[in-house]
C-alpha positions, 0 to 999 in steps of 0.5 A, spaced: 340 480 475 333 477 475 328 477 469 324 482 474 330 486 474 331 486 467 324 488 466 324 494 470 330 496 467 327 495 460 321 499 463 325 505 465 329 506 459 322 505 455 319 511 460 325 515 458 324 514 451 317 515 451 317 522 454 323 524 450 319 522 444 312 525 446 315 532 448 319 532 441 313 530 437 309 535 441 314 541 439 314 539 432 306 539 432 306 546 435 311 548 430 307 545 424 314 541 423 314 537 417 318 532 421 312 529 424 310 526 417 317 522 417 316 514 417 320 513 423 316 518 427 310 515 426 313 508 427 317 509 433 312 511 438 308 505 437 314 500 438 316 504 444 310 504 448 309 497 446 315 495 450 313 500 455 306 497 456 309 490 456 315 491 460 311 494 465 306 488 465 311 483 465 315 487 471 308 487 475 307 480 474 314 477 476 314 482 482 307 482 484 301 478 481 304 471 481 304 472 488 297 474 489 299 481 490 296 488 487 299 494 490 295 500 488 300 504 485 301 498 480 294 499 478 294 507 478 300 506 473 297 501 468 290 505 468 295 512 467 299 509 462 292 507 458 290 515 459 297 517 457 296 514 450 289 516 449 291 523 451 297 523 446 292 521 441 288 527 442 295 531 442 298 528 436 292 526 431 285 526 434 285 534 436 281 538 431 284 545 433 291 546 436 288 549 442 285 542 443 292 538 441 296 543 445 292 542 452 292 534 451 299 535 450 300 538 456 295 534 460 299 528 458 306 530 460 303 532 467 299 525 467 306 522 465 310 525 471 304 523 476 305 516 473 313 516 474 312 519 481 307 514 483 312 508 480 318 512 483 315 513 490 311 506 490 305 509 492 298 511 488 298 518 491 305 521 491 304 528 492 299 527 498 304 525 503 302 528 510 307 534 512 310 531 517 312 525 513 315 529 508 319 533 513 321 527 516 324 525 509 327 531 508 330 531 514 333 524 513 337 526 507 
């Protein structure tokens, strides 16, 4: 297994852990759970999101950037990840009301799913495939 493949696998694991942790913390936020104040709950997301960002950048460098290539979907994923982090901050810390926090939480999850689809489908517009292409792909399976 190459270093690029290891970076991709570490990134995929961090993606899963980040989403699970974010959804769980959002549920706790909506329920005003005291669990949000636990030390590990405050530290773990920073570690996971750092691994997420660094492994993504490492994979992008190893697979694309060192060869002078920058696919659109890689840029979308990096910018989207930064926006996801900002939405997460509003959802769990900076939002003044529960309505603002819950709206930011839902928006962050939707953005996360879009970023994941862009990476999985290797396109910046994963939901914009032409109907004929989508139909052809569905018929091929």
